[in-house]
C-alpha positions in Angstrom: 142.4 66.2 73.2 138.7 67.0 74.1 137.0 65.7 77.0 134.1 64.0 76.3 130.9 64.0 78.7 127.3 62.6 78.1 126.1 66.1 79.6 127.7 69.5 80.3 126.1 72.5 82.2 127.1 76.1 81.7 127.0 77.7 85.0 126.9 76.9 88.4 124.2 78.5 90.0 120.4 76.9 91.2 119.6 75.7 88.4 122.9 74.4 86.6 123.6 72.5 90.2 120.1 71.1 90.3 120.4 69.9 86.7 123.7 68.9 87.2 122.9 66.8 90.4 120.4 65.1 88.6 121.9 63.9 85.6 125.1 62.9 87.9 122.8 60.7 90.3 121.5 58.6 87.1 124.5 58.1 85.9 125.3 60.8 83.5 128.9 61.9 83.0 128.2 65.6 84.2 130.5 68.4 83.3 129.6 71.8 85.5 131.1 74.8 84.1 131.2 78.1 85.1 133.4 81.5 84.5 133.5 82.4 88.8 135.2 80.9 91.8 132.9 80.0 94.5 131.8 81.2 96.6 131.0 84.1 94.9 128.8 87.1 94.9 125.5 86.8 93.1 122.8 89.7 92.8 119.5 89.2 93.9 117.3 89.7 96.6 117.9 86.7 97.9 114.7 84.6 99.0 113.7 80.8 98.4 110.1 79.7 98.5 108.8 76.1 100.2 108.4 75.3 96.2 112.8 76.2 95.4 113.8 73.6 98.5 111.0 70.6 97.3 112.9 71.0 94.0 116.3 70.9 95.3 115.0 68.4 97.8 116.6 70.7 101.1 115.1 70.6 104.2 115.9 74.3 105.9 116.1 72.6 109.5 119.0 71.1 108.1 120.8 73.7 105.7 124.1 74.7 107.6 124.5 78.3 106.3 122.5 81.5 106.5 118.1 80.9 106.3 115.6 83.8 107.5 112.1 81.9 108.3 109.5 84.9 107.3 105.9 85.1 107.4 105.3 88.7 106.8 106.0 90.8 103.7 105.1 94.4 103.8 104.4 96.8 100.3 104.9 100.5 100.4 102.5 102.3 98.1 103.1 106.2 98.2 104.2 106.8 101.4 101.8 104.0 103.4 102.9 100.2 104.4 100.7 97.7 103.7 101.8 94.6 105.6 100.8 91.2 105.0 101.0 87.8 107.5 100.5 84.6 106.9 100.0 82.0 110.0 103.4 80.1 109.4 106.7 80.6 107.3 105.8 82.3 103.9 109.3 82.1 102.5 112.9 82.2 103.7 115.4 84.4 102.8 119.0 83.3 101.8 122.5 84.2 101.4 123.4 83.4 97.7 127.0 83.0 97.6 126.3 80.1 100.5 123.2 78.8 98.8 124.6 78.5 95.5 128.1 77.0 96.5 126.0 74.7 98.8 124.1 73.1 95.7 126.9 73.2 93.5 129.1 70.9 96.2 125.9 68.4 96.3 126.3 68.5 92.4 129.6 67.5 93.0 129.2 64.8 95.8 126.4 63.3 93.4 129.4 62.4 90.7 129.1 65.8 88.8 132.4 66.8 87.7 132.8 71.1 88.5 135.2 73.2 86.8 135.3 76.7 88.2 137.0 79.6 86.6 135.9 78.4 83.5 134.6 80.9 81.0 132.9 79.5 78.0 133.4 81.4 74.6 132.8 79.3 71.9 129.5 76.9 72.1 128.7 74.8 69.1 126.3 72.1 68.2 125.4 70.0 65.4 124.2 66.2 64.6 127.0 64.3 66.4 126.7 66.6 69.8 128.0 69.9 71.3 131.5 71.8 71.7 132.0 73.7 73.9 135.1 76.1 74.3 136.7 77.6 77.3 139.8 79.6 77.5 141.9 76.3 78.5 139.7 73.4 77.4 137.2 72.2 74.5 134.9 69.7 75.9 132.3 67.1 73.7 128.9 65.8 75.1 125.5 64.8 73.3 123.8 67.7 75.1 124.2 70.9 76.8 122.3 72.4 79.2 122.6 76.6 79.6 122.2 77.9 82.6 124.1 80.7 82.9 121.9 83.5 83.8 120.3 86.3 81.2 123.8 86.7 79.2 124.4 82.7 79.2 126.9 81.4 76.1 124.5 78.7 75.5 121.4 80.9 75.2 123.2 83.4 72.9 124.4 80.8 70.4 121.6 78.6 70.2 118.4 79.8 72.0 117.5 82.4 69.1 117.6 85.3 71.5 115.3 88.3 70.2 116.8 91.6 70.8 113.9 93.1 71.3 112.7 91.2 73.8 111.4 92.5 77.3 114.3 93.0 79.9 114.1 94.0 83.0 117.4 96.1 84.4 118.5 96.2 88.9 120.6 97.6 90.6 121.6 95.6 94.2 124.0 95.7 97.1 124.2 92.8 99.5 126.5 94.1 102.7 127.3 92.0 106.3 126.2 94.4 109.0 125.4 92.3 111.6 121.8 91.1 113.1 121.9 93.3 116.5 122.5 96.3 114.5 119.6 95.3 111.6 117.4 94.8 114.0 117.6 98.7 115.9 117.1 99.9 112.1 113.8 98.9 111.4 110.5 97.0 113.8 110.4 94.4 110.4 113.5 92.8 110.6 114.4 89.5 109.1 111.2 90.2 106.3 111.1 91.6 103.3 110.0 95.3 102.7 109.0 96.1 99.4 108.5 99.9 98.0 106.4 100.1 95.1 107.7 102.2 92.3 105.3 105.4 91.3 104.7 104.2 88.1 104.7 100.5 89.0 107.0 99.5 86.3 109.1 98.3 89.2 109.6 98.5 92.9 112.3 98.5 95.4 113.3 96.5 98.1 114.9 96.2 102.1 115.8 92.4 103.2 117.4 92.1 106.1 118.3 88.2 106.9 120.4 87.1 109.6 123.4 89.5 109.1 122.8 90.9 106.1 121.1 93.7 104.3 120.3 93.5 100.8 118.8 96.4 99.1 118.5 96.8 95.7 115.2 97.8 93.2 114.1 96.6 89.4 112.3 97.8 86.9 110.8 97.3 83.1 111.8 100.9 81.0 111.0 103.9 82.5 112.8 106.4 84.6 116.4 105.0 84.4 117.6 102.5 87.1 120.0 104.5 88.6 117.6 107.5 89.1 115.1 104.8 91.1 118.2 103.5 93.4 118.4 107.3 94.4 115.3 107.7 95.0 115.3 104.5 97.2 118.2 105.3 99.3 116.5 108.8 99.8 113.5 107.1 101.4 115.3 104.5 103.7 117.7 107.3 104.6 114.7 109.1 105.7 112.9 106.7 107.4 116.4 105.2 109.2 116.6 102.3 107.8 119.9 103.5 106.0 122.2 105.6 109.1 124.3 108.1 107.5 127.5 105.6 109.3 125.9 102.3 107.4 128.4 101.6 104.3 126.9 99.8 101.9 128.9 96.7 99.3 128.7 99.1 95.8 125.7 98.9 94.0 126.1 96.7 90.6 123.8 96.4 88.1 121.8 92.7 86.6 119.4 92.1 83.9 116.8 89.3 83.3 114.1 88.5 80.6 111.1 88.0 81.0 108.7 85.4 79.4 106.1 87.9 77.2 105.9 88.4 73.0 109.2 87.2 72.0 110.5 84.3 74.5 113.4 82.3 73.7 113.9 78.9 72.0 114.4 77.0 75.3 115.4 73.9 74.0 116.5 71.2 70.3 118.1 68.2 70.3 121.3 68.9 71.5 120.4 71.8 74.0 117.9 73.2 77.2 117.7 76.5 78.6 116.5 76.7 82.3 116.0 79.5 84.8 117.4 83.3 82.8 118.9 81.7 80.3 115.7 80.6 79.3 113.4 84.0 79.8 111.6 82.4 82.7 112.1 84.8 85.3 108.9 85.6 87.1 106.8 88.5 85.2 106.2 91.3 87.7 108.3 90.6 90.5 111.0 88.8 88.6 111.8 86.1 91.1 114.3 83.9 89.5 115.6 80.6 91.4 112.0 78.8 91.7 111.9 79.0 87.7 115.7 77.9 87.5 115.0 75.1 89.5 111.6 73.9 88.2 113.0 74.3 84.6 116.1 72.3 85.8 114.0 69.4 87.2 112.4 69.3 83.6 115.3 69.9 81.7 117.3 67.2 83.8 113.7 64.9 83.0 114.0 65.4 78.9 117.8 64.6 79.2 117.5 61.6 80.7 114.7 60.1 78.5 116.4 60.9 75.4 114.1 63.9 74.3 116.2 67.3 75.0 113.8 68.8 73.0 110.6 67.7 74.6 112.0 70.2 77.3 110.1 72.7 75.2 106.5 71.4 75.7 107.4 70.9 79.2 108.4 74.7 79.8 105.4 75.7 78.1 103.1 73.5 80.3 104.5 74.9 83.4 104.9 78.6 82.2 102.0 78.6 79.3 102.4 79.8 75.8 103.2 83.5 75.3 100.9 85.0 73.3 102.5 88.1 71.3 99.1 89.5 70.0 98.0 90.0 73.4 101.0 91.7 74.1 100.6 94.1 71.9 96.7 94.4 72.8 97.8 95.4 76.1 100.9 97.7 75.0 97.7 100.1 74.0 96.1 100.3 77.2 96.8 103.6 78.6 99.1 103.7 81.3 97.4 105.1 83.9 94.6 102.3 84.0 97.6 100.0 84.8 99.4 102.4 87.8 95.3 101.9 88.8 95.3 98.3 88.9 98.3 98.0 90.1 97.8 100.5 93.2 94.6 98.2 94.1 96.3 94.7 93.7 99.0 96.3 96.2 96.4 97.8 98.5 94.0 95.6 99.1 94.3 92.7 101.4 93.2 90.0 99.3 94.4 90.8 95.9 97.7 91.9 97.5 98.0 88.3 99.3 96.5 86.4 96.3 97.3 88.4 93.4 100.9 90.1 94.3 102.5 88.2 96.9 101.2 84.5 96.6 100.6 84.6 92.6 103.3 86.9 91.2 106.2 86.4 94.1 105.3 82.9 94.5 105.2 83.8 98.5 103.4 81.2 100.7 102.2 77.6 99.7 102.4 74.0 101.5 105.3 73.9 103.3 108.7 72.4 102.4 108.6 69.5 104.3 106.3 67.2 106.2 104.1 69.4 108.5 105.0 73.1 109.9 108.7 73.9 108.9 111.2 73.6 112.2 114.0 76.0 110.7 114.9 78.7 112.8 116.6 81.8 111.6 120.2 82.2 112.2 118.8 84.7 114.6 115.7 84.9 114.1 113.8 87.8 114.9 110.0 86.9 116.8 107.0 87.0 113.8 103.7 85.0 115.0 100.8 86.7 114.9 98.8 86.0 111.5 96.5 89.6 109.9 97.0 92.1 107.2 97.8 95.7 108.1 98.4 99.0 107.0 101.2 101.1 108.1 101.9 105.0 107.6 105.3 105.4 106.4 107.4 107.6 108.3 108.5 110.3 105.5 121.0 61.8 76.2 120.9 58.3 75.5 119.3 55.8 78.4 119.8 56.8 81.5 117.3 56.1 84.1 115.4 58.9 85.7 116.0 59.5 89.9 113.2 59.0 90.8 109.2 99.8 107.9 108.6 102.1 110.4 107.1 102.6 113.9 103.9 104.2 114.0 100.2 103.4 113.8 98.7 100.4 112.8 95.2 99.3 111.5 94.1 96.1 110.9 91.7 95.7 107.8 
């Protein structure tokens, strides 16, 4: 027998759980399917912006798991670390296994039915609705939300995925090390440390948050990602961030599309796509939680209004329309000029703050709750000053919408 729902959400990450919670809270019979069983490891550097916390209606002071407020980010370019600070909390580090589980359980508490360990094998849509088949059951609904990441089966079936789309490939590891030890490894404990790749096609990161260390690298083309990772690890070992006795969990690969010349079809009469399934990761930075939660809210609104197809226009209004002709023109620009511009943006304080960190990464912005954030790290390093420095590195239907290193520092 086929179980019937108003909406089916494929994928229980931040985008899927945000959409499911909004739909269920509005009275829609909502099913969430995910191939994993939560808590599960999710490859991600793991920081969330103020905008994300607003979109998921979460006060960081009330969040019961690892949350690391930070007001400082450093970017290493050619062995020199450039630091940017904000006068208050700029963003927060989280552990995805905890964060995603928390959001999914909230969706269930709002009334969504959650089935874990259910891998979707088939997605079909016609004038009568959608049918979703897993290994163990078949479900039907008026509309399906594709929230299953880059390889989401809904996107593959209905999203007109172009084999030539721009795809970023990463290698990442997250390891529980212990906050006390982590504070001895880097003077920047509790803040994201970024390492620009020499060709500026990507970057590496080293992020300590609470008891956890997240290390990874991602890039769009050029040198194979594994070679980039080995270079990053050599740098981290040489600067003392990765001592010989520190074993990291095995690195795993991940991929996501960025919205350039060949975007995915993000909506139709019977489906909507959100987050990485829609190819909405931020260009340059690859930050994906923000686009996932924002697009999930847009998707839920379109579904609750009875017009899922309108989600495409909402996505375009939020992220703009890809311009294939412009993309082809930019591809003709000599890469040496791209490197020159990127190096300038990462090393000049004003450009680094506005274009790179606040623009490409979404870090900073209005606090997620009224006034200054009251969240404290579990545990928290002390980060209080506000300045920019450079440091030489040591070598459907009618539901109602619910409402680095030590050394000389020179102030710039």
